C-alpha positions as CSV (number, residue, x, y, z in Angstrom):
1,X,-98.3,-50.3,-21.7
2,X,-97.2,-50.6,-25.7
3,X,-99.6,-52.5,-27.7
4,X,-99.2,-53.9,-31.1
5,X,-102.2,-55.4,-33.3
6,X,-101.8,-59.0,-33.9
7,X,-105.2,-59.9,-35.4
8,X,-107.2,-56.9,-36.5
9,X,-111.1,-57.2,-36.5
10,X,-112.5,-59.4,-39.0
11,X,-115.2,-57.1,-39.7
12,X,-116.7,-53.4,-39.1
13,X,-119.2,-53.4,-36.3
14,X,-122.1,-52.0,-39.2
15,X,-122.5,-53.1,-42.8
16,X,-122.2,-51.0,-45.5
17,X,-126.2,-51.9,-46.5
18,X,-126.9,-51.0,-42.8
19,X,-125.1,-47.4,-43.2
20,X,-126.8,-47.1,-46.8
21,X,-130.2,-47.7,-45.2
22,X,-129.7,-44.9,-42.4
23,X,-128.4,-42.3,-44.7
24,X,-131.2,-43.1,-47.2
25,X,-128.9,-44.0,-50.0
26,X,-130.3,-45.8,-52.7
27,X,-127.1,-46.0,-55.5
28,X,-124.0,-47.8,-55.3
29,X,-121.4,-45.2,-57.0
30,X,-120.3,-44.2,-53.3
31,X,-120.0,-47.5,-52.0
32,X,-116.2,-47.1,-51.5
33,X,-116.2,-43.8,-49.7
34,X,-118.7,-45.4,-47.4
35,X,-116.9,-48.1,-46.8
36,X,-114.0,-46.0,-45.7
37,X,-116.4,-43.9,-43.5
38,X,-117.3,-46.7,-41.3
39,X,-114.1,-47.9,-40.6
40,X,-112.9,-44.1,-39.9
41,X,-115.8,-43.6,-37.6
42,X,-115.2,-47.2,-35.7
43,X,-111.4,-45.9,-35.5
44,X,-112.4,-42.3,-34.6
45,X,-115.0,-44.0,-31.6
46,X,-112.4,-46.5,-30.7
47,X,-109.6,-44.0,-30.0
48,X,-111.9,-41.1,-28.3
49,X,-113.3,-43.5,-26.1
50,X,-110.4,-46.0,-25.2
51,X,-112.3,-48.8,-25.9
52,X,-112.3,-51.7,-28.5
53,X,-115.5,-52.0,-30.4
54,X,-114.7,-54.9,-32.7
55,X,-113.1,-58.2,-31.5
56,X,-109.0,-58.0,-32.0
57,X,-106.0,-59.9,-30.7
58,X,-103.4,-57.5,-29.1
59,X,-100.2,-57.8,-27.6
60,X,-99.0,-55.6,-25.0
61,X,-95.4,-55.2,-23.9
62,X,-94.4,-54.0,-20.5
63,X,-90.5,-53.4,-19.5
64,X,-91.0,-55.3,-16.2
65,X,-94.1,-56.9,-14.4
66,X,-95.3,-54.4,-11.9
67,X,-96.2,-54.2,-8.3
68,X,-99.6,-55.1,-8.3
69,X,-102.1,-56.1,-11.3
70,X,-101.5,-55.9,-14.9
71,X,-104.1,-53.5,-16.1
72,X,-104.9,-54.2,-19.8
73,X,-106.0,-51.3,-22.1
74,X,-108.5,-51.3,-24.6
75,X,-111.7,-52.5,-22.8
76,X,-114.0,-54.6,-22.5
77,X,-111.5,-57.8,-22.1
78,X,-112.3,-61.0,-23.5
79,X,-109.6,-63.4,-22.5
80,X,-105.6,-63.4,-22.0
81,X,-103.9,-65.7,-24.4
82,X,-100.7,-65.7,-23.0
83,X,-98.0,-64.1,-20.6
84,X,-94.4,-64.4,-21.4
85,X,-91.6,-62.8,-19.9
86,X,-87.6,-62.7,-20.5
87,X,-86.4,-64.2,-17.2
88,X,-83.1,-62.7,-15.6
89,X,-81.1,-64.6,-18.3
90,X,-82.9,-63.5,-21.2
91,X,-84.6,-66.9,-21.7
92,X,-88.4,-66.2,-22.7
93,X,-90.4,-68.0,-20.3
94,X,-94.6,-68.5,-20.6
95,X,-96.1,-67.9,-17.1
96,X,-98.1,-70.8,-16.3
97,X,-102.1,-70.1,-16.3
98,X,-103.2,-71.4,-13.1
99,X,-100.8,-68.7,-11.2
100,X,-103.0,-65.8,-12.5
101,X,-106.5,-64.9,-12.2
102,X,-108.0,-62.9,-15.0
103,X,-110.5,-60.4,-14.3
104,X,-112.8,-59.4,-17.8
105,X,-115.8,-57.8,-16.0
106,X,-114.1,-55.0,-14.4
107,X,-113.4,-52.2,-17.1
108,X,-110.3,-52.2,-17.6
109,X,-109.4,-56.0,-17.5
110,X,-106.8,-56.8,-15.2
111,X,-104.2,-60.1,-14.5
112,X,-104.0,-60.4,-10.7
113,X,-100.9,-62.9,-9.4
114,X,-103.2,-65.7,-7.0
115,X,-99.7,-66.0,-4.5
116,X,-96.1,-64.7,-4.4
117,X,-94.4,-62.7,-6.6
118,X,-94.3,-61.7,-10.3
119,X,-91.3,-63.3,-11.5
120,X,-88.2,-61.2,-12.2
121,X,-87.4,-60.4,-15.5
122,X,-84.2,-59.3,-17.8
123,X,-83.8,-55.1,-18.2
124,X,-85.7,-54.8,-21.4
125,X,-88.3,-52.6,-22.6
126,X,-90.6,-55.2,-23.9
127,X,-89.3,-57.6,-21.0
128,X,-93.3,-58.8,-20.6
129,X,-95.7,-59.7,-23.5
130,X,-99.4,-60.1,-22.9
131,X,-101.4,-61.7,-25.5
132,X,-105.1,-60.8,-25.3
133,X,-108.3,-60.7,-27.3
134,X,-110.2,-57.5,-26.5
135,X,-113.3,-56.2,-28.1
136,X,-116.9,-56.9,-27.7
137,X,-118.4,-60.4,-28.7
138,X,-122.0,-58.4,-29.3
139,X,-121.3,-54.9,-30.1
140,X,-123.6,-52.9,-28.2
141,X,-126.6,-50.8,-30.4
142,X,-125.6,-47.7,-28.9
143,X,-121.9,-48.0,-30.9
144,X,-123.5,-48.9,-34.0
145,X,-126.0,-45.9,-33.7
146,X,-123.2,-43.8,-32.8
147,X,-121.2,-44.8,-36.0
148,X,-124.2,-44.6,-38.1
149,X,-124.4,-40.9,-36.9
150,X,-121.1,-40.4,-37.2
151,X,-120.9,-41.6,-41.0
152,X,-123.9,-39.6,-41.9
153,X,-122.1,-36.4,-40.4
154,X,-119.2,-36.8,-42.3
155,X,-121.0,-37.8,-45.2
156,X,-123.2,-34.8,-45.4
157,X,-120.4,-32.6,-44.5
158,X,-117.2,-33.3,-46.5
159,X,-115.5,-30.3,-46.2
160,X,-113.5,-29.3,-43.0
161,X,-115.8,-26.1,-41.7
162,X,-114.8,-23.4,-39.3
163,X,-118.0,-23.4,-37.6
164,X,-117.6,-26.5,-36.3
165,X,-119.8,-28.7,-39.1
166,X,-116.8,-31.0,-39.1
167,X,-116.7,-32.0,-35.3
168,X,-118.4,-35.2,-33.8
169,X,-121.9,-34.1,-33.1
170,X,-123.5,-33.9,-30.0
171,X,-125.2,-37.2,-30.1
172,X,-122.1,-39.2,-30.6
173,X,-120.2,-37.6,-27.7
174,X,-123.3,-38.3,-25.6
175,X,-123.8,-42.1,-26.4
176,X,-119.9,-42.4,-26.3
177,X,-119.6,-40.9,-22.8
178,X,-120.3,-44.1,-21.0
179,X,-117.6,-46.1,-22.7
180,X,-114.8,-43.7,-22.1
181,X,-111.9,-45.4,-20.2
182,X,-109.0,-42.5,-21.1
183,X,-109.1,-41.9,-16.7
184,X,-107.0,-44.8,-16.0
185,X,-104.7,-45.0,-19.0
């Protein structure tokens, strides 16, 4: 599934003040740099785990409806906003919400058709568009802690080093292990 960001996260999971307290930084001279570390840490953890940490709205595109359920990437799934598709004449249609059951508890989230078959679509790389909201409402503390550890690691090890100092620390990998979802993608 090709995915585009419609609405990015409104804010980062940890604040600059939280990071500075964790790092014991008492000056303001590197605030901008620390802000870039926060964003980079979130993106890195999302990319390596396949999990959306901060809430955002996404559009997922399929070349047609699947035989079974639609599996949505970047868990956790909060909600499905709409399912649109190009019918066989190329006209954009909206699938009625009552025809589907949205499974948000299961990781990754899924959309199940309640009865009958998925509608037929035009042959098109973006024949089906699913708009959905993914990410945590309340961000788990282990994500926040992993972000602080990773930011600290990058802050104190600014250069690439051949001895592995620039790699993500083991503690970060351990905290993220239970969120890895790449097996289904």
